[in-house]
PDBQT receptor file of N, H, CA, C and O in Angstrom, charges set to zero:
ATOM      1  N   MET A   1     -21.615   9.384   7.919  1.00  0.00    +0.000 N 
ATOM      2  CA  MET A   1     -21.282   7.882   8.263  1.00  0.00    +0.000 C 
ATOM      3  C   MET A   1     -21.976   8.401   9.862  1.00  0.00    +0.000 C 
ATOM      4  O   MET A   1     -21.841   9.513  10.371  1.00  0.00    +0.000 OA
ATOM      5  N   THR A   2     -22.946   6.890  10.582  1.00  0.00    +0.000 N 
ATOM      6  H   THR A   2     -23.055   5.986  10.169  1.00  0.00    +0.000 HD
ATOM      7  CA  THR A   2     -23.042   7.226  11.271  1.00  0.00    +0.000 C 
ATOM      8  C   THR A   2     -22.325   6.097  12.229  1.00  0.00    +0.000 C 
ATOM      9  O   THR A   2     -21.922   5.039  11.747  1.00  0.00    +0.000 OA
ATOM     10  N   LEU A   3     -22.161   6.510  14.063  1.00  0.00    +0.000 N 
ATOM     11  H   LEU A   3     -22.489   7.370  14.454  1.00  0.00    +0.000 HD
ATOM     12  CA  LEU A   3     -21.262   5.547  14.940  1.00  0.00    +0.000 C 
ATOM     13  C   LEU A   3     -22.454   4.219  14.644  1.00  0.00    +0.000 C 
ATOM     14  O   LEU A   3     -23.518   4.048  14.049  1.00  0.00    +0.000 OA
ATOM     15  N   ARG A   4     -21.684   3.616  15.310  1.00  0.00    +0.000 N 
ATOM     16  H   ARG A   4     -20.820   3.755  15.794  1.00  0.00    +0.000 HD
ATOM     17  CA  ARG A   4     -21.914   2.478  15.697  1.00  0.00    +0.000 C 
ATOM     18  C   ARG A   4     -21.794   1.565  16.630  1.00  0.00    +0.000 C 
ATOM     19  O   ARG A   4     -20.713   0.993  16.491  1.00  0.00    +0.000 OA
ATOM     20  N   ASP A   5     -22.504   1.092  17.671  1.00  0.00    +0.000 N 
ATOM     21  H   ASP A   5     -23.382   1.557  17.783  1.00  0.00    +0.000 HD
ATOM     22  CA  ASP A   5     -22.587   0.501  18.734  1.00  0.00    +0.000 C 
ATOM     23  C   ASP A   5     -21.245  -0.500  19.058  1.00  0.00    +0.000 C 
ATOM     24  O   ASP A   5     -20.528  -0.461  20.058  1.00  0.00    +0.000 OA
ATOM     25  N   ILE A   6     -21.157  -1.287  18.038  1.00  0.00    +0.000 N 
ATOM     26  H   ILE A   6     -21.740  -1.318  17.226  1.00  0.00    +0.000 HD
ATOM     27  CA  ILE A   6     -20.279  -3.123  18.050  1.00  0.00    +0.000 C 
ATOM     28  C   ILE A   6     -19.268  -2.926  16.840  1.00  0.00    +0.000 C 
ATOM     29  O   ILE A   6     -19.750  -2.598  15.755  1.00  0.00    +0.000 OA
ATOM     30  N   ARG A   7     -18.296  -3.053  16.923  1.00  0.00    +0.000 N 
ATOM     31  H   ARG A   7     -17.904  -3.319  17.804  1.00  0.00    +0.000 HD
ATOM     32  CA  ARG A   7     -17.482  -2.879  16.173  1.00  0.00    +0.000 C 
ATOM     33  C   ARG A   7     -16.930  -4.552  16.037  1.00  0.00    +0.000 C 
ATOM     34  O   ARG A   7     -17.208  -5.432  16.852  1.00  0.00    +0.000 OA
ATOM     35  N   ASP A   8     -16.032  -4.742  14.720  1.00  0.00    +0.000 N 
ATOM     36  H   ASP A   8     -15.806  -4.027  14.058  1.00  0.00    +0.000 HD
ATOM     37  CA  ASP A   8     -16.476  -6.219  14.999  1.00  0.00    +0.000 C 
ATOM     38  C   ASP A   8     -14.055  -5.945  14.039  1.00  0.00    +0.000 C 
ATOM     39  O   ASP A   8     -13.889  -5.076  13.183  1.00  0.00    +0.000 OA
ATOM     40  N   GLN A   9     -12.876  -6.797  14.486  1.00  0.00    +0.000 N 
ATOM     41  H   GLN A   9     -13.011  -7.503  15.181  1.00  0.00    +0.000 HD
ATOM     42  CA  GLN A   9     -11.774  -6.514  13.999  1.00  0.00    +0.000 C 
ATOM     43  C   GLN A   9     -11.526  -8.249  13.189  1.00  0.00    +0.000 C 
ATOM     44  O   GLN A   9     -11.752  -9.217  13.915  1.00  0.00    +0.000 OA
ATOM     45  N   SER A  10     -11.055  -8.519  11.667  1.00  0.00    +0.000 N 
ATOM     46  H   SER A  10     -10.872  -7.733  11.076  1.00  0.00    +0.000 HD
ATOM     47  CA  SER A  10     -10.180  -9.463  11.622  1.00  0.00    +0.000 C 
ATOM     48  C   SER A  10      -8.944  -9.560  11.510  1.00  0.00    +0.000 C 
ATOM     49  O   SER A  10      -8.237  -8.556  11.435  1.00  0.00    +0.000 OA
ATOM     50  N   ALA A  11      -8.402 -10.937  11.476  1.00  0.00    +0.000 N 
ATOM     51  H   ALA A  11      -8.976 -11.753  11.538  1.00  0.00    +0.000 HD
ATOM     52  CA  ALA A  11      -6.878 -10.685  11.220  1.00  0.00    +0.000 C 
ATOM     53  C   ALA A  11      -7.285 -11.547  10.076  1.00  0.00    +0.000 C 
ATOM     54  O   ALA A  11      -8.304 -12.235  10.136  1.00  0.00    +0.000 OA
ATOM     55  N   ILE A  12      -6.393 -11.515   8.884  1.00  0.00    +0.000 N 
ATOM     56  H   ILE A  12      -5.565 -10.956   8.835  1.00  0.00    +0.000 HD
ATOM     57  CA  ILE A  12      -6.707 -12.507   7.952  1.00  0.00    +0.000 C 
ATOM     58  C   ILE A  12      -5.093 -12.938   7.399  1.00  0.00    +0.000 C 
ATOM     59  O   ILE A  12      -4.147 -12.255   7.008  1.00  0.00    +0.000 OA
ATOM     60  N   VAL A  13      -5.261 -14.150   7.546  1.00  0.00    +0.000 N 
ATOM     61  H   VAL A  13      -6.030 -14.705   7.863  1.00  0.00    +0.000 HD
ATOM     62  CA  VAL A  13      -4.086 -14.811   7.599  1.00  0.00    +0.000 C 
ATOM     63  C   VAL A  13      -3.960 -15.830   6.594  1.00  0.00    +0.000 C 
ATOM     64  O   VAL A  13      -4.970 -16.251   6.030  1.00  0.00    +0.000 OA
ATOM     65  N   HIS A  14      -2.599 -16.350   6.265  1.00  0.00    +0.000 N 
ATOM     66  H   HIS A  14      -1.778 -16.008   6.723  1.00  0.00    +0.000 HD
ATOM     67  CA  HIS A  14      -2.697 -17.352   4.692  1.00  0.00    +0.000 C 
ATOM     68  C   HIS A  14      -1.419 -17.270   5.268  1.00  0.00    +0.000 C 
ATOM     69  O   HIS A  14      -0.732 -16.299   5.585  1.00  0.00    +0.000 OA
ATOM     70  N   ASP A  15      -1.173 -18.920   5.365  1.00  0.00    +0.000 N 
ATOM     71  H   ASP A  15      -1.731 -19.708   5.107  1.00  0.00    +0.000 HD
ATOM     72  CA  ASP A  15       0.568 -19.059   4.884  1.00  0.00    +0.000 C 
ATOM     73  C   ASP A  15       1.072 -18.583   6.997  1.00  0.00    +0.000 C 
ATOM     74  O   ASP A  15       2.209 -18.113   6.996  1.00  0.00    +0.000 OA
ATOM     75  N   TYR A  16       0.746 -18.615   7.806  1.00  0.00    +0.000 N 
ATOM     76  H   TYR A  16      -0.178 -18.996   7.806  1.00  0.00    +0.000 HD
ATOM     77  CA  TYR A  16       1.518 -17.232   8.713  1.00  0.00    +0.000 C 
ATOM     78  C   TYR A  16       1.534 -16.208   8.507  1.00  0.00    +0.000 C 
ATOM     79  O   TYR A  16       2.249 -15.526   9.240  1.00  0.00    +0.000 OA
ATOM     80  N   HIS A  17       0.852 -15.597   7.530  1.00  0.00    +0.000 N 
ATOM     81  H   HIS A  17       0.271 -16.151   6.934  1.00  0.00    +0.000 HD
ATOM     82  CA  HIS A  17       1.441 -14.505   7.205  1.00  0.00    +0.000 C 
ATOM     83  C   HIS A  17       0.159 -13.488   7.750  1.00  0.00    +0.000 C 
ATOM     84  O   HIS A  17      -0.760 -14.264   8.011  1.00  0.00    +0.000 OA
ATOM     85  N   ILE A  18      -0.184 -12.408   7.965  1.00  0.00    +0.000 N 
ATOM     86  H   ILE A  18       0.562 -11.777   7.753  1.00  0.00    +0.000 HD
ATOM     87  CA  ILE A  18      -0.938 -11.226   8.386  1.00  0.00    +0.000 C 
ATOM     88  C   ILE A  18      -1.326 -10.224   6.993  1.00  0.00    +0.000 C 
ATOM     89  O   ILE A  18      -0.550  -9.582   6.284  1.00  0.00    +0.000 OA
ATOM     90  N   LEU A  19      -2.273 -10.309   6.935  1.00  0.00    +0.000 N 
ATOM     91  H   LEU A  19      -2.903 -10.830   7.511  1.00  0.00    +0.000 HD
ATOM     92  CA  LEU A  19      -2.453  -9.635   6.023  1.00  0.00    +0.000 C 
ATOM     93  C   LEU A  19      -3.067  -7.874   6.323  1.00  0.00    +0.000 C 
ATOM     94  O   LEU A  19      -4.278  -7.711   6.178  1.00  0.00    +0.000 OA
ATOM     95  N   PRO A  20      -2.317  -6.804   6.674  1.00  0.00    +0.000 N 
ATOM     96  CA  PRO A  20      -2.937  -5.601   7.084  1.00  0.00    +0.000 C 
ATOM     97  C   PRO A  20      -2.942  -5.078   5.832  1.00  0.00    +0.000 C 
ATOM     98  O   PRO A  20      -2.452  -5.499   4.785  1.00  0.00    +0.000 OA
ATOM     99  N   VAL A  21      -4.071  -3.305   6.295  1.00  0.00    +0.000 N 
ATOM    100  H   VAL A  21      -4.469  -2.963   7.146  1.00  0.00    +0.000 HD
ATOM    101  CA  VAL A  21      -5.094  -2.523   5.724  1.00  0.00    +0.000 C 
ATOM    102  C   VAL A  21      -3.806  -1.212   5.950  1.00  0.00    +0.000 C 
ATOM    103  O   VAL A  21      -3.502  -0.739   7.045  1.00  0.00    +0.000 OA
ATOM    104  N   ARG A  22      -3.349  -0.918   4.953  1.00  0.00    +0.000 N 
ATOM    105  H   ARG A  22      -3.595  -1.302   4.064  1.00  0.00    +0.000 HD
ATOM    106  CA  ARG A  22      -2.814   1.035   5.012  1.00  0.00    +0.000 C 
ATOM    107  C   ARG A  22      -3.947   1.494   4.929  1.00  0.00    +0.000 C 
ATOM    108  O   ARG A  22      -4.809   1.286   4.074  1.00  0.00    +0.000 OA
ATOM    109  N   VAL A  23      -3.978   2.830   6.812  1.00  0.00    +0.000 N 
ATOM    110  H   VAL A  23      -3.279   2.999   7.506  1.00  0.00    +0.000 HD
ATOM    111  CA  VAL A  23      -4.952   4.029   6.340  1.00  0.00    +0.000 C 
ATOM    112  C   VAL A  23      -3.896   4.709   6.540  1.00  0.00    +0.000 C 
ATOM    113  O   VAL A  23      -2.766   4.320   6.835  1.00  0.00    +0.000 OA
ATOM    114  N   TYR A  24      -4.585   6.499   6.245  1.00  0.00    +0.000 N 
ATOM    115  H   TYR A  24      -5.503   6.815   6.004  1.00  0.00    +0.000 HD
ATOM    116  CA  TYR A  24      -3.771   7.742   6.356  1.00  0.00    +0.000 C 
ATOM    117  C   TYR A  24      -5.198   8.111   7.257  1.00  0.00    +0.000 C 
ATOM    118  O   TYR A  24      -6.382   7.818   7.091  1.00  0.00    +0.000 OA
ATOM    119  N   ASP A  25      -4.278   9.097   8.545  1.00  0.00    +0.000 N 
ATOM    120  H   ASP A  25      -3.316   9.335   8.680  1.00  0.00    +0.000 HD
ATOM    121  CA  ASP A  25      -5.176   9.661   9.656  1.00  0.00    +0.000 C 
ATOM    122  C   ASP A  25      -5.423  10.855   8.943  1.00  0.00    +0.000 C 
ATOM    123  O   ASP A  25      -4.515  11.551   8.489  1.00  0.00    +0.000 OA
ATOM    124  N   ARG A  26      -6.913  11.172   8.806  1.00  0.00    +0.000 N 
ATOM    125  H   ARG A  26      -7.650  10.606   9.175  1.00  0.00    +0.000 HD
ATOM    126  CA  ARG A  26      -7.173  12.483   8.651  1.00  0.00    +0.000 C 
ATOM    127  C   ARG A  26      -6.613  13.471   9.117  1.00  0.00    +0.000 C 
ATOM    128  O   ARG A  26      -6.234  14.269   8.259  1.00  0.00    +0.000 OA
ATOM    129  N   ASN A  27      -6.369  13.788  10.353  1.00  0.00    +0.000 N 
ATOM    130  H   ASN A  27      -6.676  13.140  11.049  1.00  0.00    +0.000 HD
ATOM    131  CA  ASN A  27      -5.910  14.444  11.310  1.00  0.00    +0.000 C 
ATOM    132  C   ASN A  27      -4.811  15.144  10.964  1.00  0.00    +0.000 C 
ATOM    133  O   ASN A  27      -4.824  16.366  10.820  1.00  0.00    +0.000 OA
ATOM    134  N   ASP A  28      -3.364  14.108  10.743  1.00  0.00    +0.000 N 
ATOM    135  H   ASP A  28      -3.353  13.115  10.859  1.00  0.00    +0.000 HD
ATOM    136  CA  ASP A  28      -2.203  14.308  10.778  1.00  0.00    +0.000 C 
ATOM    137  C   ASP A  28      -1.823  14.152   9.404  1.00  0.00    +0.000 C 
ATOM    138  O   ASP A  28      -1.063  15.035   9.007  1.00  0.00    +0.000 OA
ATOM    139  N   GLY A  29      -2.138  13.281   8.575  1.00  0.00    +0.000 N 
ATOM    140  H   GLY A  29      -2.756  12.563   8.898  1.00  0.00    +0.000 HD
ATOM    141  CA  GLY A  29      -2.118  12.781   7.534  1.00  0.00    +0.000 C 
ATOM    142  C   GLY A  29      -0.659  11.279   7.265  1.00  0.00    +0.000 C 
ATOM    143  O   GLY A  29      -0.132  10.707   6.311  1.00  0.00    +0.000 OA
ATOM    144  N   ARG A  30      -0.549  11.236   9.269  1.00  0.00    +0.000 N 
ATOM    145  H   ARG A  30      -0.977  11.701  10.044  1.00  0.00    +0.000 HD
ATOM    146  CA  ARG A  30       0.442   9.873   9.119  1.00  0.00    +0.000 C 
ATOM    147  C   ARG A  30      -0.174   8.599   8.116  1.00  0.00    +0.000 C 
ATOM    148  O   ARG A  30      -1.194   8.826   7.465  1.00  0.00    +0.000 OA
ATOM    149  N   GLN A  31       0.268   7.716   8.059  1.00  0.00    +0.000 N 
ATOM    150  H   GLN A  31       1.097   7.532   8.587  1.00  0.00    +0.000 HD
ATOM    151  CA  GLN A  31       0.578   6.409   7.404  1.00  0.00    +0.000 C 
ATOM    152  C   GLN A  31       0.317   4.873   9.004  1.00  0.00    +0.000 C 
ATOM    153  O   GLN A  31       1.004   4.707  10.013  1.00  0.00    +0.000 OA
ATOM    154  N   ARG A  32      -0.800   4.174   8.564  1.00  0.00    +0.000 N 
ATOM    155  H   ARG A  32      -1.357   4.309   7.745  1.00  0.00    +0.000 HD
ATOM    156  CA  ARG A  32      -0.766   3.702   9.952  1.00  0.00    +0.000 C 
ATOM    157  C   ARG A  32      -1.220   1.882   9.389  1.00  0.00    +0.000 C 
ATOM    158  O   ARG A  32      -1.860   1.698   8.353  1.00  0.00    +0.000 OA
ATOM    159  N   TRP A  33      -0.869   1.024  10.053  1.00  0.00    +0.000 N 
ATOM    160  H   TRP A  33      -0.349   1.174  10.894  1.00  0.00    +0.000 HD
ATOM    161  CA  TRP A  33      -1.501  -0.613   9.284  1.00  0.00    +0.000 C 
ATOM    162  C   TRP A  33      -2.111  -0.986  10.387  1.00  0.00    +0.000 C 
ATOM    163  O   TRP A  33      -1.569  -1.093  11.488  1.00  0.00    +0.000 OA
ATOM    164  N   ILE A  34      -3.065  -1.162  10.174  1.00  0.00    +0.000 N 
ATOM    165  H   ILE A  34      -3.505  -1.076   9.280  1.00  0.00    +0.000 HD
ATOM    166  CA  ILE A  34      -4.730  -2.009  10.839  1.00  0.00    +0.000 C 
ATOM    167  C   ILE A  34      -4.781  -2.780  10.752  1.00  0.00    +0.000 C 
ATOM    168  O   ILE A  34      -4.168  -3.152   9.751  1.00  0.00    +0.000 OA
ATOM    169  N   LEU A  35      -5.393  -3.794  11.455  1.00  0.00    +0.000 N 
ATOM    170  H   LEU A  35      -5.891  -3.492  12.268  1.00  0.00    +0.000 HD
ATOM    171  CA  LEU A  35      -6.555  -4.553  10.811  1.00  0.00    +0.000 C 
ATOM    172  C   LEU A  35      -7.517  -4.634  10.722  1.00  0.00    +0.000 C 
ATOM    173  O   LEU A  35      -8.128  -4.222  11.708  1.00  0.00    +0.000 OA
ATOM    174  N   PRO A  36      -8.678  -5.373   9.171  1.00  0.00    +0.000 N 
ATOM    175  CA  PRO A  36      -9.705  -4.521   8.729  1.00  0.00    +0.000 C 
ATOM    176  C   PRO A  36     -10.400  -4.609  10.117  1.00  0.00    +0.000 C 
ATOM    177  O   PRO A  36      -9.964  -5.444  10.908  1.00  0.00    +0.000 OA
ATOM    178  N   CYS A  37     -11.420  -3.837  10.471  1.00  0.00    +0.000 N 
ATOM    179  H   CYS A  37     -11.774  -3.158   9.828  1.00  0.00    +0.000 HD
ATOM    180  CA  CYS A  37     -12.378  -3.090  11.416  1.00  0.00    +0.000 C 
ATOM    181  C   CYS A  37     -13.377  -2.921  10.173  1.00  0.00    +0.000 C 
ATOM    182  O   CYS A  37     -13.325  -2.977   8.944  1.00  0.00    +0.000 OA
ATOM    183  N   SER A  38     -14.699  -2.588  11.598  1.00  0.00    +0.000 N 
ATOM    184  H   SER A  38     -14.741  -2.543  12.596  1.00  0.00    +0.000 HD
ATOM    185  CA  SER A  38     -15.897  -1.993  10.966  1.00  0.00    +0.000 C 
ATOM    186  C   SER A  38     -16.854  -2.121  12.006  1.00  0.00    +0.000 C 
ATOM    187  O   SER A  38     -16.707  -3.040  12.811  1.00  0.00    +0.000 OA
ATOM    188  N   GLY A  39     -17.602  -1.512  12.090  1.00  0.00    +0.000 N 
ATOM    189  H   GLY A  39     -17.722  -0.765  11.436  1.00  0.00    +0.000 HD
ATOM    190  CA  GLY A  39     -18.776  -1.641  12.913  1.00  0.00    +0.000 C 
ATOM    191  C   GLY A  39     -19.891  -2.184  12.235  1.00  0.00    +0.000 C 
ATOM    192  O   GLY A  39     -19.934  -2.184  11.005  1.00  0.00    +0.000 OA
ATOM    193  N   ARG A  40     -20.826  -2.661  12.960  1.00  0.00    +0.000 N 
ATOM    194  H   ARG A  40     -20.791  -2.660  13.960  1.00  0.00    +0.000 HD
ATOM    195  CA  ARG A  40     -22.298  -3.463  12.625  1.00  0.00    +0.000 C 
ATOM    196  C   ARG A  40     -22.895  -2.682  12.016  1.00  0.00    +0.000 C 
ATOM    197  O   ARG A  40     -23.096  -1.545  12.442  1.00  0.00    +0.000 OA
ATOM    198  N   GLU A  41     -23.384  -3.176  10.694  1.00  0.00    +0.000 N 
ATOM    199  H   GLU A  41     -23.221  -4.100  10.348  1.00  0.00    +0.000 HD
ATOM    200  CA  GLU A  41     -24.511  -2.402   9.788  1.00  0.00    +0.000 C 
ATOM    201  C   GLU A  41     -25.878  -2.507  10.665  1.00  0.00    +0.000 C 
ATOM    202  O   GLU A  41     -25.568  -3.334  11.523  1.00  0.00    +0.000 OA
ATOM    203  N   ALA A  42     -27.178  -2.128  10.906  1.00  0.00    +0.000 N 
ATOM    204  H   ALA A  42     -27.429  -1.456  10.210  1.00  0.00    +0.000 HD
ATOM    205  CA  ALA A  42     -27.980  -2.949  11.458  1.00  0.00    +0.000 C 
ATOM    206  C   ALA A  42     -28.858  -3.776  11.082  1.00  0.00    +0.000 C 
ATOM    207  O   ALA A  42     -29.661  -3.609  10.165  1.00  0.00    +0.000 OA
ATOM    208  N   GLY A  43     -28.704  -5.058  12.035  1.00  0.00    +0.000 N 
ATOM    209  H   GLY A  43     -28.051  -5.194  12.781  1.00  0.00    +0.000 HD
ATOM    210  CA  GLY A  43     -29.417  -6.001  11.978  1.00  0.00    +0.000 C 
ATOM    211  C   GLY A  43     -27.893  -6.526  11.092  1.00  0.00    +0.000 C 
ATOM    212  O   GLY A  43     -28.075  -6.693   9.886  1.00  0.00    +0.000 OA
ATOM    213  N   GLU A  44     -26.747  -6.733  11.500  1.00  0.00    +0.000 N 
ATOM    214  H   GLU A  44     -26.600  -6.598  12.480  1.00  0.00    +0.000 HD
ATOM    215  CA  GLU A  44     -25.674  -7.400  11.072  1.00  0.00    +0.000 C 
ATOM    216  C   GLU A  44     -25.067  -8.430  11.916  1.00  0.00    +0.000 C 
ATOM    217  O   GLU A  44     -25.232  -8.426  13.136  1.00  0.00    +0.000 OA
ATOM    218  N   GLY A  45     -24.498  -9.148  11.420  1.00  0.00    +0.000 N 
ATOM    219  H   GLY A  45     -24.364  -9.151  10.429  1.00  0.00    +0.000 HD
ATOM    220  CA  GLY A  45     -24.042 -10.324  12.817  1.00  0.00    +0.000 C 
ATOM    221  C   GLY A  45     -22.491 -10.611  12.416  1.00  0.00    +0.000 C 
ATOM    222  O   GLY A  45     -22.082 -10.565  11.255  1.00  0.00    +0.000 OA
ATOM    223  N   ALA A  46     -21.774 -10.882  13.435  1.00  0.00    +0.000 N 
ATOM    224  H   ALA A  46     -22.106 -10.920  14.377  1.00  0.00    +0.000 HD
ATOM    225  CA  ALA A  46     -20.291 -10.822  13.443  1.00  0.00    +0.000 C 
ATOM    226  C   ALA A  46     -19.769 -10.868  12.160  1.00  0.00    +0.000 C 
ATOM    227  O   ALA A  46     -19.419  -9.882  11.511  1.00  0.00    +0.000 OA
ATOM    228  N   ALA A  47     -19.692 -12.673  11.601  1.00  0.00    +0.000 N 
ATOM    229  H   ALA A  47     -19.976 -13.474  12.128  1.00  0.00    +0.000 HD
ATOM    230  CA  ALA A  47     -19.497 -13.221  10.517  1.00  0.00    +0.000 C 
ATOM    231  C   ALA A  47     -19.580 -12.325   9.413  1.00  0.00    +0.000 C 
ATOM    232  O   ALA A  47     -18.546 -11.912   8.887  1.00  0.00    +0.000 OA
ATOM    233  N   THR A  48     -21.183 -11.839   8.838  1.00  0.00    +0.000 N 
ATOM    234  H   THR A  48     -22.023 -12.174   9.265  1.00  0.00    +0.000 HD
ATOM    235  CA  THR A  48     -21.515 -10.268   7.920  1.00  0.00    +0.000 C 
ATOM    236  C   THR A  48     -20.384  -9.532   8.186  1.00  0.00    +0.000 C 
ATOM    237  O   THR A  48     -19.361  -9.610   7.505  1.00  0.00    +0.000 OA
ATOM    238  N   CYS A  49     -20.526  -8.786   9.189  1.00  0.00    +0.000 N 
ATOM    239  H   CYS A  49     -21.356  -8.722   9.743  1.00  0.00    +0.000 HD
ATOM    240  CA  CYS A  49     -19.876  -7.453   9.186  1.00  0.00    +0.000 C 
ATOM    241  C   CYS A  49     -18.275  -7.674   8.939  1.00  0.00    +0.000 C 
ATOM    242  O   CYS A  49     -17.633  -6.786   8.378  1.00  0.00    +0.000 OA
ATOM    243  N   LEU A  50     -17.435  -9.291   9.521  1.00  0.00    +0.000 N 
ATOM    244  H   LEU A  50     -17.956 -10.012   9.977  1.00  0.00    +0.000 HD
ATOM    245  CA  LEU A  50     -15.886  -9.100   8.795  1.00  0.00    +0.000 C 
ATOM    246  C   LEU A  50     -16.023  -9.618   7.298  1.00  0.00    +0.000 C 
ATOM    247  O   LEU A  50     -15.152  -9.158   6.560  1.00  0.00    +0.000 OA
ATOM    248  N   HIS A  51     -16.976 -10.520   6.665  1.00  0.00    +0.000 N 
ATOM    249  H   HIS A  51     -17.684 -10.894   7.264  1.00  0.00    +0.000 HD
ATOM    250  CA  HIS A  51     -16.998 -11.055   5.303  1.00  0.00    +0.000 C 
ATOM    251  C   HIS A  51     -16.662  -9.996   4.807  1.00  0.00    +0.000 C 
ATOM    252  O   HIS A  51     -15.673  -9.927   4.077  1.00  0.00    +0.000 OA
ATOM    253  N   ARG A  52     -17.512  -8.821   5.138  1.00  0.00    +0.000 N 
ATOM    254  H   ARG A  52     -18.316  -8.877   5.730  1.00  0.00    +0.000 HD
ATOM    255  CA  ARG A  52     -18.412  -7.687   4.151  1.00  0.00    +0.000 C 
ATOM    256  C   ARG A  52     -16.842  -6.787   4.277  1.00  0.00    +0.000 C 
ATOM    257  O   ARG A  52     -16.340  -6.194   3.321  1.00  0.00    +0.000 OA
ATOM    258  N   GLU A  53     -16.277  -6.847   5.581  1.00  0.00    +0.000 N 
ATOM    259  H   GLU A  53     -16.684  -7.328   6.357  1.00  0.00    +0.000 HD
ATOM    260  CA  GLU A  53     -14.938  -5.656   5.460  1.00  0.00    +0.000 C 
ATOM    261  C   GLU A  53     -14.369  -6.096   4.509  1.00  0.00    +0.000 C 
ATOM    262  O   GLU A  53     -14.398  -5.535   3.413  1.00  0.00    +0.000 OA
ATOM    263  N   ALA A  54     -13.678  -7.297   4.770  1.00  0.00    +0.000 N 
ATOM    264  H   ALA A  54     -13.654  -7.752   5.660  1.00  0.00    +0.000 HD
ATOM    265  CA  ALA A  54     -12.700  -7.901   4.053  1.00  0.00    +0.000 C 
ATOM    266  C   ALA A  54     -12.558  -7.570   2.688  1.00  0.00    +0.000 C 
ATOM    267  O   ALA A  54     -11.656  -7.173   1.949  1.00  0.00    +0.000 OA
ATOM    268  N   ARG A  55     -14.066  -7.947   2.580  1.00  0.00    +0.000 N 
ATOM    269  H   ARG A  55     -14.798  -8.269   3.180  1.00  0.00    +0.000 HD
ATOM    270  CA  ARG A  55     -14.513  -7.628   0.985  1.00  0.00    +0.000 C 
ATOM    271  C   ARG A  55     -13.796  -6.068   0.221  1.00  0.00    +0.000 C 
ATOM    272  O   ARG A  55     -13.238  -5.686  -0.808  1.00  0.00    +0.000 OA
ATOM    273  N   GLU A  56     -14.201  -5.651   1.327  1.00  0.00    +0.000 N 
ATOM    274  H   GLU A  56     -14.654  -5.961   2.162  1.00  0.00    +0.000 HD
ATOM    275  CA  GLU A  56     -14.363  -3.890   1.306  1.00  0.00    +0.000 C 
ATOM    276  C   GLU A  56     -12.918  -3.200   1.006  1.00  0.00    +0.000 C 
ATOM    277  O   GLU A  56     -12.677  -2.357   0.142  1.00  0.00    +0.000 OA
ATOM    278  N   GLU A  57     -12.098  -3.729   1.865  1.00  0.00    +0.000 N 
ATOM    279  H   GLU A  57     -12.294  -4.414   2.567  1.00  0.00    +0.000 HD
ATOM    280  CA  GLU A  57     -10.693  -3.174   2.564  1.00  0.00    +0.000 C 
ATOM    281  C   GLU A  57      -9.715  -3.749   1.701  1.00  0.00    +0.000 C 
ATOM    282  O   GLU A  57      -8.675  -3.119   1.505  1.00  0.00    +0.000 OA
ATOM    283  N   THR A  58      -9.943  -5.129   1.023  1.00  0.00    +0.000 N 
ATOM    284  H   THR A  58     -10.787  -5.641   1.182  1.00  0.00    +0.000 HD
ATOM    285  CA  THR A  58      -8.957  -6.002   0.513  1.00  0.00    +0.000 C 
ATOM    286  C   THR A  58      -9.490  -6.234  -1.108  1.00  0.00    +0.000 C 
ATOM    287  O   THR A  58      -8.713  -6.370  -2.053  1.00  0.00    +0.000 OA
ATOM    288  N   GLY A  59     -10.624  -6.244  -1.188  1.00  0.00    +0.000 N 
ATOM    289  H   GLY A  59     -11.255  -6.134  -0.420  1.00  0.00    +0.000 HD
ATOM    290  CA  GLY A  59     -11.127  -7.012  -2.511  1.00  0.00    +0.000 C 
ATOM    291  C   GLY A  59     -11.297  -8.474  -2.570  1.00  0.00    +0.000 C 
ATOM    292  O   GLY A  59     -11.696  -9.091  -3.558  1.00  0.00    +0.000 OA
ATOM    293  N   LEU A  60     -10.961  -8.981  -1.425  1.00  0.00    +0.000 N 
ATOM    294  H   LEU A  60     -10.637  -8.480  -0.622  1.00  0.00    +0.000 HD
ATOM    295  CA  LEU A  60     -11.110 -10.812  -1.245  1.00  0.00    +0.000 C 
ATOM    296  C   LEU A  60     -12.387 -11.188  -1.022  1.00  0.00    +0.000 C 
ATOM    297  O   LEU A  60     -13.192 -10.846  -0.156  1.00  0.00    +0.000 OA
ATOM    298  N   GLU A  61     -12.466 -12.043  -2.051  1.00  0.00    +0.000 N 
ATOM    299  H   GLU A  61     -11.812 -12.321  -2.755  1.00  0.00    +0.000 HD
ATOM    300  CA  GLU A  61     -14.157 -12.516  -2.296  1.00  0.00    +0.000 C 
ATOM    301  C   GLU A  61     -14.475 -13.941  -1.220  1.00  0.00    +0.000 C 
ATOM    302  O   GLU A  61     -15.459 -14.257  -0.551  1.00  0.00    +0.000 OA
ATOM    303  N   SER A  62     -13.108 -14.590  -1.443  1.00  0.00    +0.000 N 
ATOM    304  H   SER A  62     -12.309 -14.334  -1.987  1.00  0.00    +0.000 HD
ATOM    305  CA  SER A  62     -13.362 -15.503  -0.267  1.00  0.00    +0.000 C 
ATOM    306  C   SER A  62     -12.896 -15.756   0.912  1.00  0.00    +0.000 C 
ATOM    307  O   SER A  62     -11.721 -16.122   0.919  1.00  0.00    +0.000 OA
ATOM    308  N   CYS A  63     -13.413 -15.685   1.901  1.00  0.00    +0.000 N 
ATOM    309  H   CYS A  63     -14.367 -15.388   1.896  1.00  0.00    +0.000 HD
ATOM    310  CA  CYS A  63     -12.830 -16.031   3.579  1.00  0.00    +0.000 C 
ATOM    311  C   CYS A  63     -13.619 -17.019   4.555  1.00  0.00    +0.000 C 
ATOM    312  O   CYS A  63     -14.847 -17.010   4.633  1.00  0.00    +0.000 OA
ATOM    313  N   ARG A  64     -12.807 -17.860   5.280  1.00  0.00    +0.000 N 
ATOM    314  H   ARG A  64     -11.809 -17.867   5.217  1.00  0.00    +0.000 HD
ATOM    315  CA  ARG A  64     -12.764 -18.808   6.024  1.00  0.00    +0.000 C 
ATOM    316  C   ARG A  64     -12.999 -17.892   7.525  1.00  0.00    +0.000 C 
ATOM    317  O   ARG A  64     -12.302 -16.927   7.837  1.00  0.00    +0.000 OA
ATOM    318  N   LEU A  65     -13.759 -18.257   8.072  1.00  0.00    +0.000 N 
ATOM    319  H   LEU A  65     -14.325 -19.041   7.819  1.00  0.00    +0.000 HD
ATOM    320  CA  LEU A  65     -13.636 -17.655   9.602  1.00  0.00    +0.000 C 
ATOM    321  C   LEU A  65     -13.360 -18.836  10.202  1.00  0.00    +0.000 C 
ATOM    322  O   LEU A  65     -13.178 -18.882  11.419  1.00  0.00    +0.000 OA
TER     323      LEU A  65
């Protein structure tokens, strides 16, 4: 995994509900809830990054910004 300079974060909202993503800390094993976020890949814009990350973390195919 490479470090990325620019990170984007999104909130997926439907009918006033926000969809968090459950993650587990690799160091202590604790569960946390976060908003989908990711570092941009080379040549990727913010919208493309957010769509990719939402699809990867939630399985959602259709999102509006």
